[in-house]
PAKESE-607970 format. One record per atom (N, C-alpha, C): residue number from 1; residue in one letter; atom name; x, y, z. Coordinates in nm, 2 decimals, always signed. Layout:
N
   n res atom   east  north     up
 NUM   a   CA      X      Y      Z
...
This chain:
81
   n res atom   east  north     up
   1   m    N  +0.06  -0.84  -1.61
   1   m   CA  +0.11  -0.83  -1.47
   1   m    C  -0.06  -0.68  -1.42
   2   s    N  -0.17  -0.74  -1.37
   2   s   CA  -0.31  -0.62  -1.31
   2   s    C  -0.21  -0.58  -1.20
   3   l    N  -0.23  -0.45  -1.13
   3   l   CA  -0.26  -0.39  -1.02
   3   l    C  -0.33  -0.47  -0.89
   4   l    N  -0.45  -0.52  -0.96
   4   l   CA  -0.48  -0.65  -0.84
   4   l    C  -0.39  -0.73  -0.81
   5   d    N  -0.31  -0.84  -0.94
   5   d   CA  -0.23  -0.91  -0.91
   5   d    C  -0.13  -0.87  -0.83
   6   v    N  -0.08  -0.71  -0.86
   6   v   CA  +0.00  -0.68  -0.74
   6   v    C  -0.02  -0.65  -0.60
   7   l    N  -0.14  -0.65  -0.59
   7   l   CA  -0.15  -0.60  -0.48
   7   l    C  -0.22  -0.77  -0.37
   8   d    N  -0.24  -0.88  -0.47
   8   d   CA  -0.26  -1.00  -0.43
   8   d    C  -0.13  -1.02  -0.41
   9   s    N  -0.01  -1.01  -0.44
   9   s   CA  +0.09  -1.11  -0.38
   9   s    C  +0.14  -1.05  -0.19
  10   k    N  +0.04  -1.02  -0.17
  10   k   CA  +0.07  -0.93  -0.03
  10   k    C  +0.23  -0.90  +0.00
  11   e    N  +0.28  -0.85  -0.03
  11   e   CA  +0.37  -0.75  -0.06
  11   e    C  +0.36  -0.64  -0.03
  12   i    N  +0.49  -0.59  +0.06
  12   i   CA  +0.43  -0.42  +0.07
  12   i    C  +0.52  -0.32  -0.05
  13   r    N  +0.48  -0.25  -0.09
  13   r   CA  +0.47  -0.18  -0.22
  13   r    C  +0.48  -0.02  -0.21
  14   s    N  +0.56  +0.07  -0.26
  14   s   CA  +0.52  +0.18  -0.28
  14   s    C  +0.45  +0.21  -0.41
  15   t    N  +0.35  +0.32  -0.41
  15   t   CA  +0.31  +0.39  -0.55
  15   t    C  +0.37  +0.35  -0.67
  16   a    N  +0.54  +0.40  -0.62
  16   a   CA  +0.63  +0.39  -0.75
  16   a    C  +0.70  +0.30  -0.75
  17   q    N  +0.72  +0.18  -0.65
  17   q   CA  +0.73  +0.05  -0.70
  17   q    C  +0.67  -0.03  -0.80
  18   i    N  +0.50  +0.00  -0.73
  18   i   CA  +0.40  -0.10  -0.85
  18   i    C  +0.43  -0.02  -0.96
  19   a    N  +0.40  +0.11  -0.98
  19   a   CA  +0.44  +0.20  -1.17
  19   a    C  +0.50  +0.11  -1.21
  20   d    N  +0.66  +0.09  -1.11
  20   d   CA  +0.78  +0.04  -1.21
  20   d    C  +0.74  -0.09  -1.25
  21   i    N  +0.69  -0.19  -1.19
  21   i   CA  +0.58  -0.28  -1.22
  21   i    C  +0.56  -0.34  -1.33
  22   l    N  +0.45  -0.24  -1.32
  22   l   CA  +0.34  -0.18  -1.45
  22   l    C  +0.39  -0.14  -1.57
  23   n    N  +0.48  -0.09  -1.55
  23   n   CA  +0.55  +0.03  -1.62
  23   n    C  +0.47  +0.17  -1.68
  24   t    N  +0.39  +0.18  -1.58
  24   t   CA  +0.26  +0.29  -1.57
  24   t    C  +0.39  +0.41  -1.50
  25   s    N  +0.29  +0.54  -1.45
  25   s   CA  +0.33  +0.63  -1.40
  25   s    C  +0.27  +0.64  -1.28
  26   v    N  +0.30  +0.66  -1.13
  26   v   CA  +0.26  +0.69  -1.04
  26   v    C  +0.08  +0.76  -1.02
  27   e    N  +0.10  +0.86  -1.15
  27   e   CA  -0.05  +0.89  -1.06
  27   e    C  -0.14  +0.79  -1.16
  28   m    N  -0.09  +0.77  -1.28
  28   m   CA  -0.19  +0.60  -1.31
  28   m    C  -0.24  +0.52  -1.18
  29   v    N  -0.10  +0.45  -1.12
  29   v   CA  -0.14  +0.39  -1.03
  29   v    C  -0.23  +0.46  -0.92
  30   e    N  -0.20  +0.54  -0.82
  30   e   CA  -0.31  +0.63  -0.77
  30   e    C  -0.40  +0.66  -0.80
  31   a    N  -0.42  +0.67  -1.00
  31   a   CA  -0.57  +0.71  -1.02
  31   a    C  -0.70  +0.52  -1.00
  32   q    N  -0.59  +0.44  -1.05
  32   q   CA  -0.66  +0.31  -1.02
  32   q    C  -0.72  +0.27  -0.90
  33   l    N  -0.63  +0.30  -0.80
  33   l   CA  -0.60  +0.24  -0.67
  33   l    C  -0.75  +0.38  -0.58
  34   e    N  -0.73  +0.45  -0.63
  34   e   CA  -0.88  +0.54  -0.57
  34   e    C  -1.03  +0.46  -0.63
  35   r    N  -1.00  +0.40  -0.77
  35   r   CA  -1.13  +0.39  -0.88
  35   r    C  -1.15  +0.25  -0.77
  36   y    N  -1.03  +0.15  -0.76
  36   y   CA  -1.08  +0.02  -0.69
  36   y    C  -1.12  +0.05  -0.57
  37   e    N  -1.10  +0.16  -0.46
  37   e   CA  -1.17  +0.20  -0.32
  37   e    C  -1.25  +0.20  -0.36
  38   q    N  -1.30  +0.30  -0.46
  38   q   CA  -1.46  +0.34  -0.53
  38   q    C  -1.58  +0.22  -0.47
  39   l    N  -1.52  +0.12  -0.58
  39   l   CA  -1.52  -0.03  -0.62
  39   l    C  -1.58  -0.14  -0.48
  40   g    N  -1.48  -0.06  -0.41
  40   g   CA  -1.46  -0.19  -0.28
  40   g    C  -1.36  -0.26  -0.34
  41   l    N  -1.26  -0.27  -0.37
  41   l   CA  -1.18  -0.38  -0.43
  41   l    C  -1.07  -0.37  -0.33
  42   v    N  -1.06  -0.25  -0.32
  42   v   CA  -0.93  -0.23  -0.24
  42   v    C  -0.97  -0.16  -0.12
  43   k    N  -0.84  -0.14  -0.01
  43   k   CA  -0.88  -0.04  +0.12
  43   k    C  -0.70  +0.03  +0.10
  44   k    N  -0.74  +0.17  +0.12
  44   k   CA  -0.63  +0.21  +0.26
  44   k    C  -0.58  +0.21  +0.35
  45   t    N  -0.50  +0.19  +0.43
  45   t   CA  -0.43  +0.22  +0.57
  45   t    C  -0.36  +0.32  +0.56
  46   v    N  -0.36  +0.39  +0.67
  46   v   CA  -0.29  +0.49  +0.70
  46   v    C  -0.23  +0.51  +0.78
  47   m    N  -0.15  +0.49  +0.83
  47   m   CA  -0.07  +0.45  +0.95
  47   m    C  +0.01  +0.55  +1.02
  48   n    N  +0.07  +0.60  +1.12
  48   n   CA  +0.20  +0.63  +1.21
  48   n    C  +0.25  +0.54  +1.28
  49   a    N  +0.37  +0.54  +1.22
  49   a   CA  +0.48  +0.46  +1.26
  49   a    C  +0.51  +0.49  +1.45
  50   s    N  +0.56  +0.57  +1.48
  50   s   CA  +0.55  +0.59  +1.60
  50   s    C  +0.41  +0.54  +1.74
  51   e    N  +0.30  +0.61  +1.66
  51   e   CA  +0.23  +0.54  +1.75
  51   e    C  +0.11  +0.45  +1.73
  52   q    N  +0.18  +0.36  +1.64
  52   q   CA  +0.09  +0.22  +1.61
  52   q    C  +0.22  +0.15  +1.63
  53   c    N  +0.35  +0.14  +1.61
  53   c   CA  +0.40  +0.03  +1.67
  53   c    C  +0.48  +0.08  +1.76
  54   g    N  +0.50  +0.15  +1.80
  54   g   CA  +0.58  +0.18  +1.90
  54   g    C  +0.69  +0.21  +1.89
  55   g    N  +0.76  +0.24  +1.79
  55   g   CA  +0.91  +0.22  +1.74
  55   g    C  +0.99  +0.12  +1.77
  56   n    N  +0.88  -0.01  +1.74
  56   n   CA  +0.97  -0.13  +1.71
  56   n    C  +0.91  -0.20  +1.57
  57   c    N  +1.04  -0.17  +1.48
  57   c   CA  +0.97  -0.18  +1.38
  57   c    C  +0.95  -0.31  +1.32
  58   k    N  +0.97  -0.39  +1.35
  58   k   CA  +0.98  -0.58  +1.40
  58   k    C  +0.87  -0.59  +1.39
  59   k    N  +0.74  -0.53  +1.43
  59   k   CA  +0.58  -0.54  +1.49
  59   k    C  +0.54  -0.44  +1.38
  60   c    N  +0.61  -0.37  +1.27
  60   c   CA  +0.54  -0.28  +1.21
  60   c    C  +0.49  -0.33  +1.08
  61   k    N  +0.36  -0.31  +1.05
  61   k   CA  +0.33  -0.35  +0.93
  61   k    C  +0.32  -0.27  +0.80
  62   g    N  +0.49  -0.29  +0.74
  62   g   CA  +0.50  -0.21  +0.59
  62   g    C  +0.57  -0.04  +0.66
  63   c    N  +0.61  -0.04  +0.78
  63   c   CA  +0.67  +0.10  +0.74
  63   c    C  +0.86  +0.07  +0.70
  64   n    N  +0.86  -0.08  +0.73
  64   n   CA  +1.01  -0.14  +0.65
  64   n    C  +1.09  -0.03  +0.71
  65   q    N  +1.08  -0.01  +0.84
  65   q   CA  +1.23  +0.06  +0.96
  65   q    C  +1.19  +0.20  +0.90
  66   a    N  +1.10  +0.25  +0.85
  66   a   CA  +1.11  +0.38  +0.79
  66   a    C  +1.09  +0.49  +0.92
  67   k    N  +1.16  +0.61  +0.89
  67   k   CA  +1.21  +0.67  +1.01
  67   k    C  +1.07  +0.69  +1.10
  68   h    N  +1.04  +0.69  +1.28
  68   h   CA  +0.92  +0.66  +1.34
  68   h    C  +0.82  +0.77  +1.31
  69   s    N  +0.87  +0.89  +1.28
  69   s   CA  +0.76  +0.97  +1.22
  69   s    C  +0.71  +0.98  +1.15
  70   v    N  +0.73  +0.89  +1.05
  70   v   CA  +0.61  +0.94  +0.89
  70   v    C  +0.53  +0.79  +0.91
  71   e    N  +0.40  +0.85  +0.84
  71   e   CA  +0.26  +0.82  +0.84
  71   e    C  +0.32  +0.70  +0.71
  72   v    N  +0.29  +0.62  +0.72
  72   v   CA  +0.31  +0.48  +0.62
  72   v    C  +0.16  +0.45  +0.58
  73   v    N  +0.15  +0.44  +0.41
  73   v   CA  +0.02  +0.47  +0.37
  73   v    C  +0.06  +0.33  +0.24
  74   f    N  +0.00  +0.24  +0.28
  74   f   CA  -0.01  +0.14  +0.16
  74   f    C  -0.17  +0.05  +0.16
  75   w    N  -0.21  +0.00  +0.04
  75   w   CA  -0.31  -0.05  +0.02
  75   w    C  -0.33  -0.19  +0.03
  76   e    N  -0.46  -0.27  +0.06
  76   e   CA  -0.53  -0.39  +0.08
  76   e    C  -0.56  -0.42  -0.02
  77   r    N  -0.60  -0.53  -0.04
  77   r   CA  -0.68  -0.62  -0.17
  77   r    C  -0.81  -0.66  -0.11
  78   i    N  -0.91  -0.59  -0.11
  78   i   CA  -1.04  -0.65  -0.02
  78   i    C  -1.09  -0.83  -0.12
  79   l    N  -1.02  -0.91  -0.08
  79   l   CA  -1.11  -1.02  -0.12
  79   l    C  -1.28  -1.06  -0.13
  80   m    N  -1.29  -1.08  -0.22
  80   m   CA  -1.44  -1.09  -0.27
  80   m    C  -1.53  -1.24  -0.20
  81   g    N  -1.62  -1.33  -0.11
  81   g   CA  -1.63  -1.39  -0.10
  81   g    C  -1.77  -1.46  -0.05
């Protein structure tokens, strides 16, 4: 399984969770994500839960009921077509 395969699953995971799945380090996952972003294969989204979901975690994409002052960072695969 590759990093892009993990992102294709559409599940929100932390870099630590992805590293565990891929049996590698968080630093390696972060380096791969940055490189894939440069290549236009993935995009990074940063959101502030309190500003973007108004404190309603049911509507929040990816925060998984995190404290509302937390910035949530997630990566999405850009589909080429």
